[in-house]
C-alpha distance (Angstrom), angle and dihedral (degrees) to the residues before:
residue distance angle dihedral
X1 . . .
X2 3.81 . .
X3 3.81 89.4 .
X4 3.79 89.1 53.0
X5 3.80 90.8 53.2
X6 3.81 91.0 47.0
X7 3.80 90.1 52.1
X8 3.80 91.4 51.3
X9 3.82 91.0 50.1
X10 3.81 91.6 50.4
X11 3.80 91.4 49.3
X12 3.79 91.6 50.4
X13 3.81 91.0 48.4
X14 3.81 91.0 50.1
X15 3.80 92.0 49.7
X16 3.78 90.4 47.8
X17 3.80 92.8 50.8
X18 3.79 92.9 48.2
X19 3.80 95.1 49.3
X20 3.78 118.6 95.5
X21 3.76 132.2 -174.7
X22 3.76 118.5 -117.1
X23 3.79 128.1 -66.4
X24 3.80 119.7 -159.7
X25 3.82 131.5 -167.0
X26 3.81 121.1 -149.8
X27 3.81 135.3 -169.6
X28 3.81 117.0 -139.5
X29 3.76 137.8 165.7
X30 3.79 108.3 -93.6
X31 3.82 112.9 -96.5
X32 3.80 89.2 13.7
X33 3.78 144.7 59.8
X34 3.80 100.8 -121.8
X35 3.80 119.2 130.4
X36 3.80 94.5 -159.9
X37 3.79 137.2 42.5
X38 3.79 143.3 172.4
X39 3.80 122.5 -126.1
X40 3.79 134.6 170.8
X41 3.79 124.2 -123.1
X42 3.81 110.1 -85.1
X43 3.80 93.7 24.3
X44 3.80 128.6 110.9
X45 3.78 132.2 -125.5
X46 3.81 128.1 -163.6
X47 3.80 120.6 -147.9
X48 3.80 136.6 -171.8
X49 3.80 127.5 -140.5
X50 3.79 109.5 -151.1
X51 3.78 129.1 -173.8
X52 3.79 124.7 -149.7
X53 3.81 113.7 -164.1
X54 3.79 137.4 167.5
X55 3.83 93.7 -160.2
X56 3.84 131.7 47.8
X57 3.82 112.8 -84.4
X58 3.81 126.1 -154.8
X59 3.83 104.3 168.1
X60 3.81 127.6 37.9
X61 3.78 132.5 -174.9
X62 3.83 138.3 171.6
X63 3.80 141.2 135.2
X64 3.81 122.9 -117.3
X65 3.79 106.3 -140.9
X66 3.81 126.5 -161.4
X67 3.78 124.6 -167.0
X68 3.82 95.4 -138.0
X69 3.81 134.6 51.8
X70 3.80 126.6 -124.8
X71 3.80 100.8 33.8
X72 3.80 111.1 143.9
X73 3.80 122.4 -117.0
X74 3.82 98.4 -152.6
X75 3.83 99.7 175.7
X76 3.79 141.1 3.7
X77 3.80 129.8 -172.1
X78 3.79 130.2 -179.6
X79 3.82 102.2 132.2
X80 3.81 94.8 78.0
X81 3.82 90.3 54.9
X82 3.80 92.5 64.5
X83 3.83 101.4 -90.8
X84 3.79 127.4 122.5
X85 3.79 109.7 -93.6
X86 3.79 119.2 -172.6
X87 3.81 94.4 -32.9
X88 3.79 124.8 138.3
X89 3.80 94.4 -149.8
X90 3.78 95.2 85.1
X91 3.79 129.9 -21.3
X92 3.80 141.1 -29.8
X93 3.80 113.9 151.7
X94 3.81 97.3 159.8
X95 3.81 119.1 137.5
X96 2.96 110.9 -123.7
X97 3.81 102.6 17.7
X98 3.77 121.9 -137.2
X99 3.82 92.2 -107.6
X100 3.82 94.4 52.6
X101 3.81 121.5 124.2
X102 3.80 103.3 -89.8
X103 3.01 144.4 -125.1
X104 3.81 96.8 61.2
X105 3.79 124.1 179.2
X106 3.80 113.0 -123.8
X107 3.79 109.2 -141.4
X108 3.80 141.6 134.0
X109 3.81 92.3 -72.8
X110 3.81 100.3 49.7
X111 3.78 95.8 82.4
X112 3.79 130.0 -7.0
X113 3.80 129.2 93.6
X114 3.80 87.9 -134.9
X115 3.83 104.4 30.5
X116 3.77 109.8 -126.3
X117 3.80 109.7 122.9
X118 3.80 137.7 40.7
X119 3.80 102.3 -113.4
X120 3.80 145.3 129.0
X121 3.79 128.4 -140.6
X122 3.81 137.2 -122.2
X123 3.81 120.3 -163.6
X124 3.80 116.0 148.8
X125 3.79 144.4 125.0
X126 3.78 138.8 -127.0
X127 3.81 112.8 -81.7
X128 3.80 105.2 -173.1
X129 3.82 125.4 100.8
X130 3.81 95.2 -88.1
X131 3.82 93.9 50.4
X132 3.81 92.1 -139.1
X133 3.78 140.8 74.9
X134 3.83 104.6 -123.9
X135 3.82 121.6 -134.8
X136 3.79 111.0 -64.4
X137 3.80 140.0 63.2
X138 3.80 117.8 -40.0
X139 3.79 135.0 178.6
X140 3.79 110.6 -126.8
X141 3.80 97.9 -177.2
X142 3.75 148.3 -34.5
X143 3.80 125.1 -136.4
X144 3.79 137.9 178.6
X145 3.80 127.1 -136.5
X146 3.79 127.5 -165.1
X147 3.79 115.4 -148.7
X148 3.84 113.5 -136.2
X149 3.80 118.5 -119.8
X150 3.80 86.5 -122.9
X151 3.84 95.9 52.0
X152 3.82 113.5 130.8
X153 3.78 112.4 -101.7
X154 3.79 119.7 -115.5
X155 3.79 135.9 42.8
X156 3.81 122.6 -10.4
X157 3.79 128.0 -178.8
X158 3.80 128.2 -137.2
X159 3.79 113.9 -169.6
X160 3.80 142.5 175.8
X161 3.80 112.5 -125.1
X162 3.84 136.9 -177.9
X163 3.83 94.6 21.0
X164 3.79 122.0 -170.4
X165 3.81 139.5 169.8
X166 3.82 134.0 -175.1
X167 3.77 136.4 -173.6
X168 3.84 125.2 -123.9
X169 3.82 90.9 -83.9
X170 3.80 92.7 53.2
X171 3.79 94.7 -106.3
X172 3.82 108.9 149.1
X173 3.78 122.4 -128.0
X174 3.78 114.2 -109.1
X175 3.80 99.1 -138.1
X176 3.79 120.0 35.8
X177 3.79 121.7 172.8
X178 3.77 145.0 167.2
X179 3.76 130.5 -143.0
X180 3.77 124.6 -114.2
X181 3.79 120.2 -61.1
X182 3.80 115.2 -79.1
X183 3.81 105.6 -117.4
X184 3.80 116.4 -145.4
X185 3.79 117.9 -169.9
X186 3.82 110.3 -153.1
X187 3.80 113.6 -155.2
X188 3.79 134.8 -171.9
X189 3.80 122.0 -93.4
X190 3.84 107.3 -110.6
X191 3.79 115.1 -104.8
X192 3.84 115.1 -110.6
X193 3.81 90.2 -115.1
X194 3.81 90.5 54.7
X195 3.80 90.7 51.4
X196 3.80 91.0 48.0
X197 3.82 92.7 50.3
X198 3.78 90.5 48.3
X199 3.81 90.1 51.2
X200 3.80 91.5 49.8
X201 3.78 89.6 50.3
X202 3.79 91.1 53.8
X203 3.80 91.2 49.0
X204 3.80 90.6 50.6
X205 3.78 91.5 49.5
X206 3.81 91.3 49.5
X207 3.82 91.4 50.3
X208 3.81 91.4 49.6
X209 3.80 91.7 50.9
X210 3.81 90.8 49.9
X211 3.81 91.4 52.9
X212 3.78 90.5 50.7
X213 3.79 91.7 51.9
């Protein structure tokens, strides 16, 4: 009977060691904490992916999903945030990698074993001396998208799908989540006549202020 009890204790200890609290990935505007933004057709927007974890993380993975084809990924950077980037010493399975030849068109064929969605993939590991990202908030990457001149006007969603996280021993986290969709409002490029009228209005206002002074 004592061996039975010892076995139960060992099982409980193993389960306890393999259990991790949740890790969540969020999309924000770069240099800010907004989860929505407005951008005109033809312009670019830079976004951050941040990870909030209560346990040390070694490996991270997720897909960044757009709701339209043919947007341009003009830059991507995760190596400077302490993750393996294109090195053979450990692991970088991102598609595309941060040293790829940009811009790259994001469409159904860029990343997906069975092409169905315009997305790109993150799958990398911690590269600093400790080999893990300690509990806290960490930037995983930043990337820049260019909105096509033909993009439909209105609201578009950018989301993080298929998230995963593992510790240094390869034990997966039990609860992995993502924040709400990032909402991008695409607006029309102002007509040249509108810009000209706006400029004339500013000149008139400046002249009126000078007369008052």
